[in-house]
C-alpha positions, 0 to 999 in steps of 0.5 A, a space after each residue: 062273218 055273216 051279217 044278219 038283219 037284226 037291228 043294231 042297239 042305239 048309241 049312247 045319245 040315243 039314251 036318256 041317263 038317269 039323275 042318280 047316274 049324273 049326280 055319280 058322275 058329278 060326285 067324281 068330276 066335283 073329287 078332281 076339281 076339289 083337288 085342282 081348286 086345292 092347287 088354287 089354295 096353295 098357291 094363294 098361300 104361297 103368295 101370301 107367303 112371298 111378300 106383298 107384290 106375289 100376294 097383290 099379283 094373286 089378288 088380282 088374279 082371285 078378285 077378277 070376274 074368271 076368278 071369282 067364277 072359279 071361286 064360286 065352282 070351287 064353293 060348289 063343288 066342295 058343298 055338293 061333294 059334302 053333301 053328297 059324301 053324307 048322302 053316301 054314309 046315310 047310305 052306307 047305314 042302310 037307309 034310302 036304298 030304294 030308287 025313289 029314297 035315292 032320287 029324293 035325296 040326290 034332289 036334296 043335295 043338288 038343292 042343298 049345294 046351291 043353297 050353302 054356296 049362296 048363302 056362304 057367298 053373300 054372308 062371306 061379302 057382307 062380312 068382306 064389305 065388299 059389294 056383292 
């Protein structure tokens, strides 16, 4: 095969992915994370049904620093996936299909999911009476 002096296409690391690509990948990743998080919820429910010792063990895992981090991530993934799903429903109706509208609604999804997660955790801790 003869070699040519044409330049090779740059590697993917040389490209800057647009916001819409990141939002699409994040939507898929949060869908997988929600599936894994559902297994965590099932573990907690099974521990609740198994008795006080199993429930205490599950609660100690959930209330640990790592457990709290996982639960905050699960909450954010839930809200992000929900908000982005609503955004896709709006697209199905035919609105915000241009690049500017899609990018602005994507930024709104990010901000809204962070605000809903923050509000849920602050409000949840206020209701439970435990310190944040």
